[in-house]
PALUM-958590 format. One line per field, with one value per atom (N, C-alpha, C): x, y, z; residue number from 1; atom name; chain; residue in one letter. Coordinates in steps of 0.02 Angstrom, whole numbers. Layout:
! PALUM-958590
east: c(X:...)
north: c(Y:...)
up: c(Z:...)
num: c(NUM:...)
atome: c(CA:...)
chaine: c(A:...)
residu: c(A:...)
***
This chain:
! PALUM-958590
east: c(-10172:-10194:-10160:-10195:-10167:-10164:-10115:-10107:-10118:-10151:-10166:-10152:-10102:-10081:-10106:-10150:-10175:-10216:-10254:-10288:-10242:-10181:-10132:-10107:-10098:-10073:-10127:-10187:-10245:-10261:-10248:-10269:-10207:-10150:-10096:-10099:-10136:-10145:-10187:-10236:-10277:-10235:-10189:-10148:-10094:-10067:-10017:-10045:-10107:-10136:-10138:-10155:-10155:-10085:-10036:-9966:-9941:-9962:-9943:-9972:-10036:-10065:-10033:-10014:-9980:-9912:-9876:-9810:-9823:-9874:-9889:-9909:-9951:-9973:-9914:-9872:-9813:-9767:-9746:-9699:-9729:-9792:-9822:-9827:-9848:-9858:-9791:-9737:-9671:-9651:-9659:-9638:-9678:-9743:-9785:-9775:-9764:-9751:-9688:-9636:-9572:-9576:-9611:-9619:-9656:-9716:-9756:-9720:-9689:-9652:-9595:-9559:-9502:-9527:-9583:-9612:-9635:-9669:-9696:-9637:-9585:-9528:-9492:-9480:-9449:-9494:-9558:-9603:-9603:-9596:-9597:-9529:-9477:-9411:-9403:-9419:-9401:-9462:-9521:-9578:-9597:-9646:-9664:-9698:-9695:-9718:-9792:-9833:-9907:-9916:-9869:-9878:-9855:-9814:-9790:-9842:-9887:-9939:-9984:-10011:-10051:-10008:-9945:-9903:-9891:-9874:-9864:-9927:-9985:-10049:-10062:-10047:-10052:-10007:-9946:-9897:-9918:-9936:-9954:-10020:-10068:-10130:-10117:-10078:-10068:-10027:-9987:-9948:-9994:-10051:-10098:-10157:-10163:-10221:-10195:-10226:-10201:-10214:-10170:-10177:-10242:-10263:-10326:-10389:-10388:-10441:-10439:-10379:-10371:-10397:-10376:-10397:-10472:-10501:-10575:-10610:-10587:-10620:-10620:-10562:-10557:-10606:-10607:-10651:-10725:-10742:-10817:-10843:-10800:-10824:-10814:-10756:-10744:-10802:-10825:-10876:-10940:-10955:-11014:-11004:-10942:-10931:-10918:-10891:-10870:-10909:-10944:-10980:-10932:-10867:-10818:-10805:-10816:-10809:-10735:-10699:-10633:-10637:-10602:-10593:-10553:-10562:-10527:-10452:-10423:-10352:-10326:-10361:-10342:-10356:-10408:-10422:-10366:-10345:-10290:-10224:-10209:-10149:-10149:-10205:-10214:-10201:-10239:-10237:-10165:-10135:-10068:-10016:-10023:-9979:-9985:-10047:-10059:-10029:-10037:-10013:-9940:-9910:-9837:-9798:-9823:-9786:-9773:-9819:-9808:-9742:-9733:-9670:-9608:-9617:-9561:-9541:-9594:-9579:-9539:-9554:-9512:-9440:-9436:-9369:-9326:-9360:-9325:-9303:-9348:-9334:-9277:-9275:-9222:-9157:-9161:-9101:-9066:-9105:-9074:-9053:-9092:-9071:-9008:-8988:-8925:-8865:-8873:-8815:-8795:-8731:-8709:-8731:-8753:-8779:-8725:-8664:-8608:-8607:-8633:-8629:-8679:-8737:-8788:-8757:-8725:-8695:-8640:-8601:-8546:-8574:-8631:-8661:-8685:-8713:-8733:-8675:-8622:-8561:-8534:-8547:-8521:-8570:-8622:-8671:-8727:-8729:-8783:-8849:-8900:-8968:-8988:-9041:-9062:-9083:-9121:-9139:-9076:-9026:-8964:-8929:-8925:-8893:-8925:-8994:-9031:-9020:-9025:-9020:-8950:-8898:-8832:-8790:-8804:-8762:-8795:-8855:-8885:-8919:-8961:-8997:-8953:-8901:-8859:-8832:-8811:-8786:-8845:-8897:-8956:-8987:-8990:-9023:-8984:-8917:-8875:-8891:-8896:-8909:-8982:-9024:-9093:-9105:-9058:-9068:-9094:-9064:-9089:-9163:-9180:-9251:-9297:-9274:-9314:-9320:-9269:-9279:-9336:-9340:-9396:-9464:-9465:-9526:-9549:-9501:-9514:-9548:-9519:-9544:-9612:-9623:-9690:-9742:-9721:-9769:-9792:-9743:-9763:-9812:-9799:-9842:-9911:-9910:-9979:-10021:-9992:-10038:-10087:-10069:-10118:-10181:-10178:-10242:-10289:-10265:-10308:-10363:-10351:-10400:-10468:-10470:-10532:-10577:-10548:-10592:-10596:-10581:-10595:-10546:-10486:-10431:-10406:-10410:-10393:-10320:-10285:-10215:-10203:-10144:-10128:-10169:-10172:-10210:-10284:-10313:-10384:-10397:-10352:-10360:-10351:-10303:-10296:-10354:-10386:-10448:-10501:-10509:-10562:-10547:-10484:-10470:-10477:-10455:-10465:-10538:-10579:-10651:-10685:-10656:-10685:-10661:-10599:-10567:-10563:-10575:-10565:-10497:-10446:-10378:-10339:-10359:-10325:-10253:-10240:-10170:-10121:-10135:-10093:-10084:-10143:-10147:-10117:-10133:-10104:-10029:-10007:-9939:-9900:-9926:-9893:-9890:-9944:-9944:-9892:-9882:-9834:-9765:-9752:-9689:-9678:-9730:-9721:-9702:-9738:-9719:-9647:-9629:-9559:-9508:-9522:-9478:-9475:-9528:-9528:-9490:-9502:-9477:-9407:-9388:-9323:-9265:-9269:-9217:-9213:-9271:-9274:-9236:-9253:-9223:-9147:-9131:-9056:-9020:-9051:-9016:-9006:-9056:-9050:-8996:-8996:-8942:-8874:-8864:-8800:-8778:-8830:-8812:-8792:-8827:-8810:-8738:-8721:-8650:-8599:-8616:-8566:-8560:-8617:-8615:-8619:-8617:-8625:-8574:-8513:-8462:-8478:-8522:-8542:-8586:-8613:-8658:-8623:-8559:-8521:-8500:-8501:-8480:-8445)
north: c(-7993:-7984:-7922:-7877:-7818:-7825:-7791:-7794:-7722:-7723:-7658:-7664:-7630:-7636:-7574:-7536:-7478:-7496:-7553:-7569:-7581:-7607:-7618:-7550:-7502:-7437:-7403:-7405:-7371:-7400:-7464:-7497:-7524:-7488:-7514:-7513:-7464:-7463:-7522:-7541:-7598:-7663:-7673:-7729:-7724:-7666:-7656:-7676:-7659:-7679:-7755:-7789:-7861:-7892:-7860:-7879:-7871:-7818:-7810:-7864:-7880:-7935:-8005:-8013:-8075:-8081:-8025:-8026:-8034:-8004:-8011:-8085:-8112:-8183:-8228:-8216:-8260:-8261:-8201:-8196:-8228:-8213:-8240:-8315:-8341:-8411:-8451:-8420:-8456:-8457:-8401:-8399:-8451:-8450:-8495:-8568:-8577:-8647:-8675:-8631:-8656:-8668:-8625:-8633:-8697:-8706:-8766:-8830:-8823:-8884:-8904:-8852:-8872:-8904:-8880:-8911:-8983:-8991:-9057:-9106:-9083:-9126:-9148:-9097:-9117:-9161:-9149:-9190:-9262:-9269:-9338:-9372:-9336:-9366:-9382:-9333:-9337:-9335:-9330:-9332:-9398:-9400:-9466:-9507:-9573:-9621:-9607:-9587:-9579:-9521:-9475:-9413:-9427:-9476:-9488:-9514:-9553:-9577:-9523:-9478:-9424:-9378:-9368:-9324:-9356:-9420:-9458:-9456:-9464:-9463:-9393:-9341:-9271:-9262:-9282:-9269:-9307:-9373:-9412:-9385:-9359:-9336:-9273:-9228:-9164:-9179:-9230:-9247:-9279:-9304:-9340:-9295:-9237:-9194:-9129:-9106:-9045:-8986:-8936:-8877:-8841:-8847:-8818:-8842:-8905:-8942:-8921:-8918:-8899:-8828:-8785:-8714:-8704:-8737:-8728:-8762:-8818:-8851:-8804:-8774:-8732:-8671:-8645:-8584:-8600:-8658:-8667:-8716:-8764:-8814:-8798:-8767:-8748:-8705:-8652:-8614:-8654:-8703:-8746:-8790:-8816:-8864:-8827:-8769:-8734:-8673:-8643:-8581:-8518:-8534:-8479:-8466:-8405:-8389:-8359:-8386:-8359:-8306:-8251:-8203:-8237:-8219:-8255:-8257:-8201:-8200:-8248:-8255:-8299:-8371:-8383:-8451:-8472:-8428:-8444:-8458:-8412:-8422:-8489:-8502:-8565:-8626:-8626:-8684:-8695:-8641:-8647:-8668:-8641:-8659:-8734:-8756:-8827:-8874:-8853:-8897:-8896:-8841:-8833:-8859:-8846:-8869:-8945:-8982:-9054:-9070:-9035:-9046:-9020:-8963:-8935:-8989:-9017:-9068:-9125:-9148:-9203:-9180:-9117:-9096:-9089:-9068:-9062:-9135:-9181:-9250:-9277:-9266:-9292:-9253:-9189:-9151:-9173:-9181:-9203:-9273:-9315:-9382:-9396:-9341:-9352:-9338:-9312:-9301:-9366:-9377:-9442:-9449:-9509:-9523:-9513:-9522:-9515:-9448:-9398:-9328:-9323:-9356:-9357:-9392:-9448:-9489:-9450:-9412:-9374:-9319:-9289:-9238:-9265:-9326:-9356:-9372:-9393:-9408:-9345:-9290:-9226:-9196:-9233:-9210:-9163:-9157:-9110:-9143:-9104:-9133:-9140:-9181:-9193:-9129:-9085:-9022:-8981:-8980:-8943:-8973:-9039:-9069:-9052:-9056:-9039:-8969:-8923:-8850:-8827:-8851:-8827:-8865:-8928:-8971:-8991:-9020:-9051:-8997:-8954:-8907:-8860:-8831:-8788:-8820:-8881:-8916:-8939:-8960:-8984:-8928:-8870:-8814:-8793:-8796:-8786:-8838:-8902:-8954:-8950:-8918:-8913:-8855:-8811:-8750:-8759:-8804:-8812:-8833:-8878:-8902:-8848:-8810:-8754:-8698:-8689:-8642:-8662:-8726:-8748:-8738:-8748:-8736:-8662:-8618:-8547:-8530:-8559:-8550:-8577:-8634:-8666:-8629:-8605:-8566:-8503:-8466:-8406:-8420:-8474:-8491:-8513:-8548:-8572:-8516:-8456:-8400:-8381:-8398:-8385:-8422:-8479:-8520:-8482:-8438:-8400:-8361:-8352:-8315:-8350:-8418:-8451:-8438:-8412:-8394:-8319:-8285:-8212:-8171:-8197:-8156:-8108:-8044:-7996:-7991:-8047:-8048:-8034:-8040:-8023:-8062:-8128:-8168:-8148:-8137:-8119:-8051:-8004:-7938:-7943:-7986:-7994:-8024:-8075:-8104:-8053:-8009:-7959:-7911:-7889:-7840:-7868:-7934:-7965:-7972:-7987:-7994:-7927:-7871:-7809:-7778:-7796:-7763:-7809:-7875:-7926:-7923:-7915:-7914:-7967:-8033:-8083:-8093:-8091:-8108:-8059:-7992:-7943:-7944:-7954:-7954:-8015:-8075:-8136:-8144:-8121:-8121:-8079:-8021:-7977:-8010:-8043:-8078:-8132:-8169:-8224:-8190:-8134:-8099:-8075:-8049:-8026:-8084:-8142:-8198:-8218:-8220:-8240:-8192:-8126:-8076:-8080:-8109:-8118:-8180:-8234:-8299:-8311:-8293:-8307:-8277:-8213:-8187:-8223:-8239:-8272:-8337:-8379:-8446:-8439:-8391:-8384:-8362:-8318:-8293:-8346:-8391:-8449:-8497:-8507:-8553:-8524:-8459:-8427:-8426:-8416:-8419:-8488:-8539:-8606:-8622:-8598:-8609:-8583:-8528:-8497:-8531:-8563:-8590:-8669:-8697:-8769:-8807:-8779:-8815:-8822:-8776:-8779:-8840:-8866:-8926:-8993:-8990:-9051:-9077:-9141:-9170:-9235)
up: c(-4191:-4117:-4091:-4060:-4031:-3956:-3927:-3856:-3826:-3771:-3740:-3666:-3642:-3572:-3534:-3564:-3527:-3464:-3467:-3404:-3346:-3361:-3305:-3278:-3326:-3304:-3265:-3287:-3256:-3190:-3180:-3118:-3078:-3084:-3050:-2973:-2946:-2875:-2852:-2892:-2873:-2872:-2920:-2924:-2867:-2859:-2805:-2736:-2723:-2660:-2656:-2709:-2708:-2700:-2732:-2724:-2652:-2621:-2551:-2504:-2520:-2479:-2496:-2558:-2574:-2537:-2534:-2498:-2421:-2394:-2322:-2308:-2350:-2340:-2348:-2397:-2406:-2351:-2325:-2271:-2208:-2193:-2134:-2138:-2195:-2204:-2199:-2226:-2221:-2147:-2112:-2040:-2000:-2005:-1966:-1985:-2048:-2072:-2044:-2043:-2016:-1941:-1904:-1831:-1817:-1848:-1839:-1861:-1920:-1946:-1900:-1875:-1827:-1765:-1736:-1677:-1693:-1748:-1766:-1780:-1816:-1830:-1769:-1718:-1659:-1617:-1614:-1580:-1604:-1670:-1698:-1678:-1677:-1662:-1589:-1547:-1475:-1429:-1457:-1415:-1388:-1340:-1314:-1365:-1357:-1405:-1425:-1375:-1392:-1438:-1440:-1483:-1553:-1562:-1630:-1679:-1655:-1699:-1729:-1688:-1719:-1763:-1744:-1789:-1856:-1856:-1919:-1959:-1926:-1962:-1994:-1956:-1981:-2043:-2038:-2093:-2152:-2145:-2204:-2235:-2189:-2218:-2260:-2234:-2272:-2335:-2339:-2399:-2450:-2427:-2473:-2496:-2467:-2481:-2513:-2571:-2603:-2556:-2558:-2516:-2533:-2597:-2618:-2576:-2566:-2529:-2458:-2429:-2359:-2347:-2391:-2383:-2390:-2440:-2449:-2391:-2367:-2309:-2247:-2236:-2176:-2183:-2241:-2250:-2246:-2275:-2280:-2226:-2204:-2155:-2084:-2068:-1999:-1970:-2003:-1974:-1960:-1999:-1985:-1925:-1921:-1866:-1799:-1800:-1736:-1724:-1772:-1763:-1767:-1779:-1786:-1861:-1882:-1951:-1961:-2008:-2027:-2076:-2067:-2120:-2173:-2237:-2292:-2283:-2263:-2255:-2201:-2147:-2093:-2111:-2148:-2173:-2222:-2264:-2309:-2273:-2226:-2184:-2148:-2116:-2078:-2124:-2182:-2226:-2257:-2276:-2304:-2252:-2192:-2137:-2120:-2110:-2090:-2146:-2208:-2262:-2267:-2273:-2285:-2225:-2164:-2104:-2104:-2134:-2137:-2176:-2230:-2268:-2234:-2200:-2159:-2106:-2073:-2021:-2047:-2110:-2138:-2152:-2175:-2187:-2125:-2070:-2004:-1984:-1990:-1968:-2011:-2075:-2118:-2102:-2089:-2077:-2012:-1958:-1896:-1901:-1935:-1944:-1980:-2021:-2060:-2017:-1957:-1913:-1880:-1877:-1849:-1778:-1759:-1690:-1638:-1659:-1610:-1577:-1615:-1584:-1528:-1538:-1478:-1419:-1433:-1378:-1346:-1384:-1355:-1310:-1332:-1291:-1224:-1223:-1163:-1116:-1148:-1110:-1075:-1107:-1077:-1025:-1014:-961:-989:-1051:-1079:-1080:-1074:-1075:-1146:-1160:-1227:-1262:-1229:-1264:-1283:-1238:-1252:-1312:-1315:-1370:-1438:-1437:-1499:-1517:-1467:-1478:-1498:-1465:-1470:-1520:-1530:-1573:-1638:-1634:-1692:-1736:-1706:-1748:-1789:-1761:-1803:-1866:-1861:-1918:-1965:-1934:-1972:-2014:-1985:-2020:-2083:-2079:-2139:-2191:-2172:-2221:-2251:-2209:-2234:-2279:-2286:-2323:-2395:-2435:-2504:-2506:-2461:-2458:-2433:-2384:-2357:-2411:-2451:-2505:-2553:-2569:-2611:-2574:-2511:-2471:-2476:-2472:-2476:-2543:-2595:-2665:-2671:-2647:-2653:-2613:-2554:-2512:-2544:-2575:-2607:-2666:-2702:-2757:-2732:-2676:-2647:-2627:-2615:-2594:-2647:-2710:-2768:-2762:-2726:-2718:-2674:-2631:-2590:-2627:-2692:-2731:-2734:-2723:-2727:-2669:-2612:-2557:-2550:-2605:-2608:-2567:-2556:-2525:-2578:-2567:-2623:-2634:-2643:-2660:-2735:-2757:-2825:-2879:-2870:-2921:-2923:-2861:-2860:-2892:-2880:-2908:-2984:-3005:-3081:-3112:-3080:-3106:-3112:-3063:-3061:-3124:-3127:-3181:-3249:-3256:-3321:-3341:-3292:-3305:-3323:-3300:-3314:-3380:-3398:-3457:-3518:-3508:-3561:-3589:-3544:-3569:-3528:-3530:-3489:-3508:-3572:-3592:-3559:-3567:-3540:-3464:-3430:-3359:-3331:-3352:-3323:-3341:-3400:-3417:-3368:-3352:-3302:-3238:-3219:-3152:-3148:-3206:-3206:-3197:-3230:-3223:-3153:-3124:-3054:-3005:-3012:-2970:-2981:-3044:-3060:-3025:-3031:-3005:-2927:-2895:-2824:-2805:-2839:-2818:-2837:-2901:-2926:-2883:-2866:-2822:-2754:-2726:-2660:-2664:-2715:-2720:-2734:-2779:-2794:-2729:-2687:-2632:-2579:-2572:-2524:-2549:-2614:-2640:-2630:-2640:-2631:-2561:-2517:-2445:-2422:-2452:-2435:-2458:-2516:-2541:-2497:-2462:-2419:-2348:-2327:-2260:-2260:-2320:-2325:-2283:-2278:-2240:-2166:-2139:-2070:-2054:-2105:-2093:-2103:-2118:-2126:-2057:-2048:-1983:-1995)
num: c(1:1:1:2:2:2:3:3:3:4:4:4:5:5:5:6:6:6:7:7:7:8:8:8:9:9:9:10:10:10:11:11:11:12:12:12:13:13:13:14:14:14:15:15:15:16:16:16:17:17:17:18:18:18:19:19:19:20:20:20:21:21:21:22:22:22:23:23:23:24:24:24:25:25:25:26:26:26:27:27:27:28:28:28:29:29:29:30:30:30:31:31:31:32:32:32:33:33:33:34:34:34:35:35:35:36:36:36:37:37:37:38:38:38:39:39:39:40:40:40:41:41:41:42:42:42:43:43:43:44:44:44:45:45:45:46:46:46:47:47:47:48:48:48:49:49:49:50:50:50:51:51:51:52:52:52:53:53:53:54:54:54:55:55:55:56:56:56:57:57:57:58:58:58:59:59:59:60:60:60:61:61:61:62:62:62:63:63:63:64:64:64:65:65:65:66:66:66:67:67:67:68:68:68:69:69:69:70:70:70:71:71:71:72:72:72:73:73:73:74:74:74:75:75:75:76:76:76:77:77:77:78:78:78:79:79:79:80:80:80:81:81:81:82:82:82:83:83:83:84:84:84:85:85:85:86:86:86:87:87:87:88:88:88:89:89:89:90:90:90:91:91:91:92:92:92:93:93:93:94:94:94:95:95:95:96:96:96:97:97:97:98:98:98:99:99:99:100:100:100:101:101:101:102:102:102:103:103:103:104:104:104:105:105:105:106:106:106:107:107:107:108:108:108:109:109:109:110:110:110:111:111:111:112:112:112:113:113:113:114:114:114:115:115:115:116:116:116:117:117:117:118:118:118:119:119:119:120:120:120:121:121:121:122:122:122:123:123:123:124:124:124:125:125:125:126:126:126:127:127:127:128:128:128:129:129:129:130:130:130:131:131:131:132:132:132:133:133:133:134:134:134:135:135:135:136:136:136:137:137:137:138:138:138:139:139:139:140:140:140:141:141:141:142:142:142:143:143:143:144:144:144:145:145:145:146:146:146:147:147:147:148:148:148:149:149:149:150:150:150:151:151:151:152:152:152:153:153:153:154:154:154:155:155:155:156:156:156:157:157:157:158:158:158:159:159:159:160:160:160:161:161:161:162:162:162:163:163:163:164:164:164:165:165:165:166:166:166:167:167:167:168:168:168:169:169:169:170:170:170:171:171:171:172:172:172:173:173:173:174:174:174:175:175:175:176:176:176:177:177:177:178:178:178:179:179:179:180:180:180:181:181:181:182:182:182:183:183:183:184:184:184:185:185:185:186:186:186:187:187:187:188:188:188:189:189:189:190:190:190:191:191:191:192:192:192:193:193:193:194:194:194:195:195:195:196:196:196:197:197:197:198:198:198:199:199:199:200:200:200:201:201:201:202:202:202:203:203:203:204:204:204:205:205:205:206:206:206:207:207:207:208:208:208:209:209:209:210:210:210:211:211:211:212:212:212:213:213:213:214:214:214:215:215:215:216:216:216:217:217:217:218:218:218:219:219:219:220:220:220:221:221:221)
atome: c(N:CA:C:N:CA:C:N:CA:C:N:CA:C:N:CA:C:N:CA:C:N:CA:C:N:CA:C:N:CA:C:N:CA:C:N:CA:C:N:CA:C:N:CA:C:N:CA:C:N:CA:C:N:CA:C:N:CA:C:N:CA:C:N:CA:C:N:CA:C:N:CA:C:N:CA:C:N:CA:C:N:CA:C:N:CA:C:N:CA:C:N:CA:C:N:CA:C:N:CA:C:N:CA:C:N:CA:C:N:CA:C:N:CA:C:N:CA:C:N:CA:C:N:CA:C:N:CA:C:N:CA:C:N:CA:C:N:CA:C:N:CA:C:N:CA:C:N:CA:C:N:CA:C:N:CA:C:N:CA:C:N:CA:C:N:CA:C:N:CA:C:N:CA:C:N:CA:C:N:CA:C:N:CA:C:N:CA:C:N:CA:C:N:CA:C:N:CA:C:N:CA:C:N:CA:C:N:CA:C:N:CA:C:N:CA:C:N:CA:C:N:CA:C:N:CA:C:N:CA:C:N:CA:C:N:CA:C:N:CA:C:N:CA:C:N:CA:C:N:CA:C:N:CA:C:N:CA:C:N:CA:C:N:CA:C:N:CA:C:N:CA:C:N:CA:C:N:CA:C:N:CA:C:N:CA:C:N:CA:C:N:CA:C:N:CA:C:N:CA:C:N:CA:C:N:CA:C:N:CA:C:N:CA:C:N:CA:C:N:CA:C:N:CA:C:N:CA:C:N:CA:C:N:CA:C:N:CA:C:N:CA:C:N:CA:C:N:CA:C:N:CA:C:N:CA:C:N:CA:C:N:CA:C:N:CA:C:N:CA:C:N:CA:C:N:CA:C:N:CA:C:N:CA:C:N:CA:C:N:CA:C:N:CA:C:N:CA:C:N:CA:C:N:CA:C:N:CA:C:N:CA:C:N:CA:C:N:CA:C:N:CA:C:N:CA:C:N:CA:C:N:CA:C:N:CA:C:N:CA:C:N:CA:C:N:CA:C:N:CA:C:N:CA:C:N:CA:C:N:CA:C:N:CA:C:N:CA:C:N:CA:C:N:CA:C:N:CA:C:N:CA:C:N:CA:C:N:CA:C:N:CA:C:N:CA:C:N:CA:C:N:CA:C:N:CA:C:N:CA:C:N:CA:C:N:CA:C:N:CA:C:N:CA:C:N:CA:C:N:CA:C:N:CA:C:N:CA:C:N:CA:C:N:CA:C:N:CA:C:N:CA:C:N:CA:C:N:CA:C:N:CA:C:N:CA:C:N:CA:C:N:CA:C:N:CA:C:N:CA:C:N:CA:C:N:CA:C:N:CA:C:N:CA:C:N:CA:C:N:CA:C:N:CA:C:N:CA:C:N:CA:C:N:CA:C:N:CA:C:N:CA:C:N:CA:C:N:CA:C:N:CA:C:N:CA:C:N:CA:C:N:CA:C:N:CA:C:N:CA:C:N:CA:C:N:CA:C:N:CA:C:N:CA:C:N:CA:C:N:CA:C:N:CA:C:N:CA:C:N:CA:C:N:CA:C:N:CA:C:N:CA:C:N:CA:C:N:CA:C:N:CA:C:N:CA:C:N:CA:C:N:CA:C:N:CA:C:N:CA:C:N:CA:C:N:CA:C:N:CA:C:N:CA:C:N:CA:C:N:CA:C:N:CA:C:N:CA:C:N:CA:C:N:CA:C:N:CA:C:N:CA:C:N:CA:C:N:CA:C:N:CA:C)
chaine: c(A:A:A:A:A:A:A:A:A:A:A:A:A:A:A:A:A:A:A:A:A:A:A:A:A:A:A:A:A:A:A:A:A:A:A:A:A:A:A:A:A:A:A:A:A:A:A:A:A:A:A:A:A:A:A:A:A:A:A:A:A:A:A:A:A:A:A:A:A:A:A:A:A:A:A:A:A:A:A:A:A:A:A:A:A:A:A:A:A:A:A:A:A:A:A:A:A:A:A:A:A:A:A:A:A:A:A:A:A:A:A:A:A:A:A:A:A:A:A:A:A:A:A:A:A:A:A:A:A:A:A:A:A:A:A:A:A:A:A:A:A:A:A:A:A:A:A:A:A:A:A:A:A:A:A:A:A:A:A:A:A:A:A:A:A:A:A:A:A:A:A:A:A:A:A:A:A:A:A:A:A:A:A:A:A:A:A:A:A:A:A:A:A:A:A:A:A:A:A:A:A:A:A:A:A:A:A:A:A:A:A:A:A:A:A:A:A:A:A:A:A:A:A:A:A:A:A:A:A:A:A:A:A:A:A:A:A:A:A:A:A:A:A:A:A:A:A:A:A:A:A:A:A:A:A:A:A:A:A:A:A:A:A:A:A:A:A:A:A:A:A:A:A:A:A:A:A:A:A:A:A:A:A:A:A:A:A:A:A:A:A:A:A:A:A:A:A:A:A:A:A:A:A:A:A:A:A:A:A:A:A:A:A:A:A:A:A:A:A:A:A:A:A:A:A:A:A:A:A:A:A:A:A:A:A:A:A:A:A:A:A:A:A:A:A:A:A:A:A:A:A:A:A:A:A:A:A:A:A:A:A:A:A:A:A:A:A:A:A:A:A:A:A:A:A:A:A:A:A:A:A:A:A:A:A:A:A:A:A:A:A:A:A:A:A:A:A:A:A:A:A:A:A:A:A:A:A:A:A:A:A:A:A:A:A:A:A:A:A:A:A:A:A:A:A:A:A:A:A:A:A:A:A:A:A:A:A:A:A:A:A:A:A:A:A:A:A:A:A:A:A:A:A:A:A:A:A:A:A:A:A:A:A:A:A:A:A:A:A:A:A:A:A:A:A:A:A:A:A:A:A:A:A:A:A:A:A:A:A:A:A:A:A:A:A:A:A:A:A:A:A:A:A:A:A:A:A:A:A:A:A:A:A:A:A:A:A:A:A:A:A:A:A:A:A:A:A:A:A:A:A:A:A:A:A:A:A:A:A:A:A:A:A:A:A:A:A:A:A:A:A:A:A:A:A:A:A:A:A:A:A:A:A:A:A:A:A:A:A:A:A:A:A:A:A:A:A:A:A:A:A:A:A:A:A:A:A:A:A:A:A:A:A:A:A:A:A:A:A:A:A:A:A:A:A:A:A:A:A:A:A:A:A:A:A:A:A:A:A:A:A:A:A:A:A:A:A:A:A:A:A:A:A:A:A:A:A:A:A:A:A:A:A:A:A:A:A:A:A:A:A:A:A:A:A:A:A:A:A:A:A:A:A)
residu: c(M:M:M:D:D:D:F:F:F:D:D:D:F:F:F:S:S:S:P:P:P:L:L:L:V:V:V:D:D:D:S:S:S:W:W:W:R:R:R:F:F:F:L:L:L:A:A:A:A:A:A:G:G:G:L:L:L:G:G:G:L:L:L:T:T:T:L:L:L:L:L:L:L:L:L:S:S:S:V:V:V:T:T:T:A:A:A:V:V:V:L:L:L:T:T:T:S:S:S:F:F:F:I:I:I:V:V:V:G:G:G:L:L:L:A:A:A:V:V:V:G:G:G:L:L:L:G:G:G:R:R:R:L:L:L:Y:Y:Y:G:G:G:P:P:P:A:A:A:W:W:W:L:L:L:R:R:R:V:V:V:P:P:P:L:L:L:V:V:V:F:F:F:Y:Y:Y:I:I:I:D:D:D:S:S:S:M:M:M:R:R:R:A:A:A:I:I:I:P:P:P:V:V:V:F:F:F:V:V:V:V:V:V:L:L:L:V:V:V:W:W:W:I:I:I:Y:Y:Y:F:F:F:S:S:S:V:V:V:P:P:P:I:I:I:L:L:L:T:T:T:G:G:G:H:H:H:T:T:T:F:F:F:Q:Q:Q:P:P:P:F:F:F:W:W:W:A:A:A:A:A:A:L:L:L:T:T:T:G:G:G:I:I:I:T:T:T:I:I:I:H:H:H:V:V:V:A:A:A:A:A:A:Y:Y:Y:V:V:V:A:A:A:E:E:E:I:I:I:V:V:V:R:R:R:A:A:A:G:G:G:I:I:I:G:G:G:S:S:S:I:I:I:R:R:R:K:K:K:G:G:G:Q:Q:Q:F:F:F:Q:Q:Q:A:A:A:G:G:G:L:L:L:A:A:A:L:L:L:G:G:G:M:M:M:S:S:S:R:R:R:P:P:P:Q:Q:Q:I:I:I:V:V:V:R:R:R:D:D:D:I:I:I:L:L:L:L:L:L:P:P:P:Q:Q:Q:A:A:A:I:I:I:V:V:V:R:R:R:M:M:M:L:L:L:P:P:P:A:A:A:L:L:L:G:G:G:S:S:S:I:I:I:V:V:V:S:S:S:V:V:V:T:T:T:I:I:I:K:K:K:D:D:D:T:T:T:A:A:A:I:I:I:A:A:A:A:A:A:V:V:V:I:I:I:A:A:A:V:V:V:P:P:P:E:E:E:L:L:L:M:M:M:R:R:R:Q:Q:Q:A:A:A:E:E:E:T:T:T:L:L:L:A:A:A:G:G:G:E:E:E:T:T:T:Y:Y:Y:R:R:R:P:P:P:I:I:I:E:E:E:I:I:I:F:F:F:T:T:T:T:T:T:V:V:V:M:M:M:L:L:L:V:V:V:Y:Y:Y:F:F:F:L:L:L:I:I:I:I:I:I:F:F:F:P:P:P:V:V:V:T:T:T:R:R:R:A:A:A:I:I:I:D:D:D:R:R:R:F:F:F:Y:Y:Y:G:G:G:R:R:R:V:V:V:A:A:A:H:H:H:L:L:L:G:G:G:R:R:R:S:S:S)
***
């Protein structure tokens, strides 16, 4: 078997454009997932009783449905139901955000729940409001404790962006599929894509782990 990497060299700009979109989608999806997940997690913990039921239903639903199904449903079904057509990029961002945020919400709930209740009561005794206690006392410690789990979420989110290829988002995987179909060099192309994903995700997860090692003491109480 011979290997020919010339299609990769000849089409590097084509793949680089896909890589750029993968990075943009990854960064945006991580940020939006963390924001939505934090809001849902806090809503479940401290929101009114009537709000907890739909939030729990949302979290359990997303944990039971594959992200692939969520993304395809948003892209193909939402336009039929609402008359609003999503561009592929925005459909992918919405689907990944909705799915990943459910996991982030559970991490937030577990992180805050791990803080001793006495700290909340001490804050009340000092005259602090509930939002102040959460913002100034509980969240700083909980975020440190959540770092390992959030690092895994970052890794999963970056990998999930490859699913966007099924709705024609021209990210790295989609570009690789196109190039492999044109050149009949799937081994060289997809092996390179695997290496690229590894080079993106491995340093990110190592950096988060090292950062957690430096600040872990701040989460102890």
